[in-house]
PyMOL CGO cylinders between C-alpha atoms (Angstrom):
from pymol import cmd
from pymol.cgo import CYLINDER

trace = [
    CYLINDER, 129.22, -208.96, -182.83, 129.10, -212.74, -183.01, 0.3, 1, 1, 1, 1, 1, 1,
    CYLINDER, 129.10, -212.74, -183.01, 130.08, -214.83, -186.01, 0.3, 1, 1, 1, 1, 1, 1,
    CYLINDER, 130.08, -214.83, -186.01, 127.50, -217.09, -187.63, 0.3, 1, 1, 1, 1, 1, 1,
    CYLINDER, 127.50, -217.09, -187.63, 127.22, -220.77, -186.76, 0.3, 1, 1, 1, 1, 1, 1,
    CYLINDER, 127.22, -220.77, -186.76, 129.05, -222.08, -189.85, 0.3, 1, 1, 1, 1, 1, 1,
    CYLINDER, 129.05, -222.08, -189.85, 131.98, -219.70, -189.28, 0.3, 1, 1, 1, 1, 1, 1,
    CYLINDER, 131.98, -219.70, -189.28, 132.03, -220.70, -185.60, 0.3, 1, 1, 1, 1, 1, 1,
    CYLINDER, 132.03, -220.70, -185.60, 132.23, -224.40, -186.48, 0.3, 1, 1, 1, 1, 1, 1,
    CYLINDER, 132.23, -224.40, -186.48, 134.87, -223.84, -189.18, 0.3, 1, 1, 1, 1, 1, 1,
    CYLINDER, 134.87, -223.84, -189.18, 137.06, -221.45, -187.17, 0.3, 1, 1, 1, 1, 1, 1,
    CYLINDER, 137.06, -221.45, -187.17, 140.37, -222.84, -185.92, 0.3, 1, 1, 1, 1, 1, 1,
    CYLINDER, 140.37, -222.84, -185.92, 140.81, -223.03, -182.17, 0.3, 1, 1, 1, 1, 1, 1,
    CYLINDER, 140.81, -223.03, -182.17, 143.49, -220.33, -182.23, 0.3, 1, 1, 1, 1, 1, 1,
    CYLINDER, 143.49, -220.33, -182.23, 141.04, -217.88, -183.83, 0.3, 1, 1, 1, 1, 1, 1,
    CYLINDER, 141.04, -217.88, -183.83, 138.36, -218.68, -181.23, 0.3, 1, 1, 1, 1, 1, 1,
    CYLINDER, 138.36, -218.68, -181.23, 140.86, -218.10, -178.43, 0.3, 1, 1, 1, 1, 1, 1,
    CYLINDER, 140.86, -218.10, -178.43, 141.85, -214.77, -179.98, 0.3, 1, 1, 1, 1, 1, 1,
    CYLINDER, 141.85, -214.77, -179.98, 138.17, -213.74, -180.31, 0.3, 1, 1, 1, 1, 1, 1,
    CYLINDER, 138.17, -213.74, -180.31, 137.55, -214.74, -176.70, 0.3, 1, 1, 1, 1, 1, 1,
    CYLINDER, 137.55, -214.74, -176.70, 140.55, -212.80, -175.40, 0.3, 1, 1, 1, 1, 1, 1,
    CYLINDER, 140.55, -212.80, -175.40, 139.58, -209.79, -177.50, 0.3, 1, 1, 1, 1, 1, 1,
    CYLINDER, 139.58, -209.79, -177.50, 136.05, -209.60, -176.10, 0.3, 1, 1, 1, 1, 1, 1,
    CYLINDER, 136.05, -209.60, -176.10, 136.75, -210.81, -172.54, 0.3, 1, 1, 1, 1, 1, 1,
    CYLINDER, 136.75, -210.81, -172.54, 137.70, -207.45, -171.00, 0.3, 1, 1, 1, 1, 1, 1,
    CYLINDER, 137.70, -207.45, -171.00, 134.32, -205.93, -171.89, 0.3, 1, 1, 1, 1, 1, 1,
    CYLINDER, 134.32, -205.93, -171.89, 132.17, -208.84, -170.69, 0.3, 1, 1, 1, 1, 1, 1,
    CYLINDER, 132.17, -208.84, -170.69, 130.95, -209.42, -167.17, 0.3, 1, 1, 1, 1, 1, 1,
    CYLINDER, 130.95, -209.42, -167.17, 130.66, -213.09, -166.23, 0.3, 1, 1, 1, 1, 1, 1,
    CYLINDER, 130.66, -213.09, -166.23, 128.56, -214.90, -163.67, 0.3, 1, 1, 1, 1, 1, 1,
    CYLINDER, 128.56, -214.90, -163.67, 129.23, -217.91, -161.50, 0.3, 1, 1, 1, 1, 1, 1,
    CYLINDER, 129.23, -217.91, -161.50, 128.20, -220.33, -164.28, 0.3, 1, 1, 1, 1, 1, 1,
    CYLINDER, 128.20, -220.33, -164.28, 131.20, -219.24, -166.33, 0.3, 1, 1, 1, 1, 1, 1,
    CYLINDER, 131.20, -219.24, -166.33, 133.52, -220.68, -163.67, 0.3, 1, 1, 1, 1, 1, 1,
    CYLINDER, 133.52, -220.68, -163.67, 131.33, -223.69, -162.95, 0.3, 1, 1, 1, 1, 1, 1,
    CYLINDER, 131.33, -223.69, -162.95, 131.32, -224.62, -166.65, 0.3, 1, 1, 1, 1, 1, 1,
    CYLINDER, 131.32, -224.62, -166.65, 135.11, -224.38, -166.77, 0.3, 1, 1, 1, 1, 1, 1,
    CYLINDER, 135.11, -224.38, -166.77, 135.41, -226.63, -163.71, 0.3, 1, 1, 1, 1, 1, 1,
    CYLINDER, 135.41, -226.63, -163.71, 132.98, -229.07, -165.34, 0.3, 1, 1, 1, 1, 1, 1,
    CYLINDER, 132.98, -229.07, -165.34, 134.98, -229.01, -168.60, 0.3, 1, 1, 1, 1, 1, 1,
    CYLINDER, 134.98, -229.01, -168.60, 138.21, -229.73, -166.72, 0.3, 1, 1, 1, 1, 1, 1,
    CYLINDER, 138.21, -229.73, -166.72, 136.56, -232.59, -164.84, 0.3, 1, 1, 1, 1, 1, 1,
    CYLINDER, 136.56, -232.59, -164.84, 135.37, -234.04, -168.15, 0.3, 1, 1, 1, 1, 1, 1,
    CYLINDER, 135.37, -234.04, -168.15, 138.85, -233.72, -169.66, 0.3, 1, 1, 1, 1, 1, 1,
    CYLINDER, 138.85, -233.72, -169.66, 140.34, -235.52, -166.66, 0.3, 1, 1, 1, 1, 1, 1,
    CYLINDER, 140.34, -235.52, -166.66, 137.76, -238.32, -166.94, 0.3, 1, 1, 1, 1, 1, 1,
    CYLINDER, 137.76, -238.32, -166.94, 138.41, -238.65, -170.67, 0.3, 1, 1, 1, 1, 1, 1,
    CYLINDER, 138.41, -238.65, -170.67, 142.15, -238.98, -170.04, 0.3, 1, 1, 1, 1, 1, 1,
    CYLINDER, 142.15, -238.98, -170.04, 141.54, -241.58, -167.33, 0.3, 1, 1, 1, 1, 1, 1,
    CYLINDER, 141.54, -241.58, -167.33, 139.22, -243.54, -169.63, 0.3, 1, 1, 1, 1, 1, 1,
    CYLINDER, 139.22, -243.54, -169.63, 141.81, -243.47, -172.42, 0.3, 1, 1, 1, 1, 1, 1,
    CYLINDER, 141.81, -243.47, -172.42, 144.46, -244.76, -170.00, 0.3, 1, 1, 1, 1, 1, 1,
    CYLINDER, 144.46, -244.76, -170.00, 142.14, -247.55, -168.82, 0.3, 1, 1, 1, 1, 1, 1,
    CYLINDER, 142.14, -247.55, -168.82, 141.35, -248.47, -172.42, 0.3, 1, 1, 1, 1, 1, 1,
    CYLINDER, 141.35, -248.47, -172.42, 145.07, -248.78, -173.21, 0.3, 1, 1, 1, 1, 1, 1,
    CYLINDER, 145.07, -248.78, -173.21, 145.54, -250.90, -170.07, 0.3, 1, 1, 1, 1, 1, 1,
    CYLINDER, 145.54, -250.90, -170.07, 142.63, -253.16, -171.07, 0.3, 1, 1, 1, 1, 1, 1,
    CYLINDER, 142.63, -253.16, -171.07, 144.17, -253.60, -174.52, 0.3, 1, 1, 1, 1, 1, 1,
    CYLINDER, 144.17, -253.60, -174.52, 147.51, -254.62, -172.99, 0.3, 1, 1, 1, 1, 1, 1,
    CYLINDER, 147.51, -254.62, -172.99, 145.78, -257.06, -170.62, 0.3, 1, 1, 1, 1, 1, 1,
    CYLINDER, 145.78, -257.06, -170.62, 143.69, -258.52, -173.46, 0.3, 1, 1, 1, 1, 1, 1,
    CYLINDER, 143.69, -258.52, -173.46, 146.80, -259.07, -175.57, 0.3, 1, 1, 1, 1, 1, 1,
    CYLINDER, 146.80, -259.07, -175.57, 148.56, -260.71, -172.62, 0.3, 1, 1, 1, 1, 1, 1,
    CYLINDER, 148.56, -260.71, -172.62, 145.57, -263.01, -172.04, 0.3, 1, 1, 1, 1, 1, 1,
    CYLINDER, 145.57, -263.01, -172.04, 145.54, -263.89, -175.74, 0.3, 1, 1, 1, 1, 1, 1,
    CYLINDER, 145.54, -263.89, -175.74, 149.25, -264.72, -175.63, 0.3, 1, 1, 1, 1, 1, 1,
    CYLINDER, 149.25, -264.72, -175.63, 148.81, -266.92, -172.53, 0.3, 1, 1, 1, 1, 1, 1,
    CYLINDER, 148.81, -266.92, -172.53, 145.82, -268.67, -174.10, 0.3, 1, 1, 1, 1, 1, 1,
    CYLINDER, 145.82, -268.67, -174.10, 147.80, -269.33, -177.28, 0.3, 1, 1, 1, 1, 1, 1,
    CYLINDER, 147.80, -269.33, -177.28, 150.75, -270.71, -175.28, 0.3, 1, 1, 1, 1, 1, 1,
    CYLINDER, 150.75, -270.71, -175.28, 148.41, -272.87, -173.21, 0.3, 1, 1, 1, 1, 1, 1,
    CYLINDER, 148.41, -272.87, -173.21, 146.67, -274.19, -176.33, 0.3, 1, 1, 1, 1, 1, 1,
    CYLINDER, 146.67, -274.19, -176.33, 150.01, -274.95, -177.95, 0.3, 1, 1, 1, 1, 1, 1,
    CYLINDER, 150.01, -274.95, -177.95, 151.18, -276.77, -174.81, 0.3, 1, 1, 1, 1, 1, 1,
    CYLINDER, 151.18, -276.77, -174.81, 148.03, -278.90, -174.73, 0.3, 1, 1, 1, 1, 1, 1,
    CYLINDER, 148.03, -278.90, -174.73, 148.31, -279.73, -178.43, 0.3, 1, 1, 1, 1, 1, 1,
    CYLINDER, 148.31, -279.73, -178.43, 151.96, -280.66, -178.06, 0.3, 1, 1, 1, 1, 1, 1,
    CYLINDER, 151.96, -280.66, -178.06, 151.22, -283.02, -175.17, 0.3, 1, 1, 1, 1, 1, 1,
    CYLINDER, 151.22, -283.02, -175.17, 148.25, -284.56, -177.02, 0.3, 1, 1, 1, 1, 1, 1,
    CYLINDER, 148.25, -284.56, -177.02, 150.20, -285.37, -180.16, 0.3, 1, 1, 1, 1, 1, 1,
    CYLINDER, 150.20, -285.37, -180.16, 153.40, -286.63, -178.54, 0.3, 1, 1, 1, 1, 1, 1,
]
cmd.load_cgo(trace, "trace")
């Protein structure tokens, strides 16, 4: 028996895993079950790569800001000497 939608959304992940493991032995799966898991893993990998690239872009942006600030300060110093 399945739980209703609200209970499904509110259930902690550990409970969902337990429910899955409880019902898994009596369920026969098709090829899509495995394809969906492969797709989920691919999406997780892409999400991790995107997060890493975002962090790298932040570091590069901060470095560019620092160099621009140093360059601006150098120009202002030479102008007002």
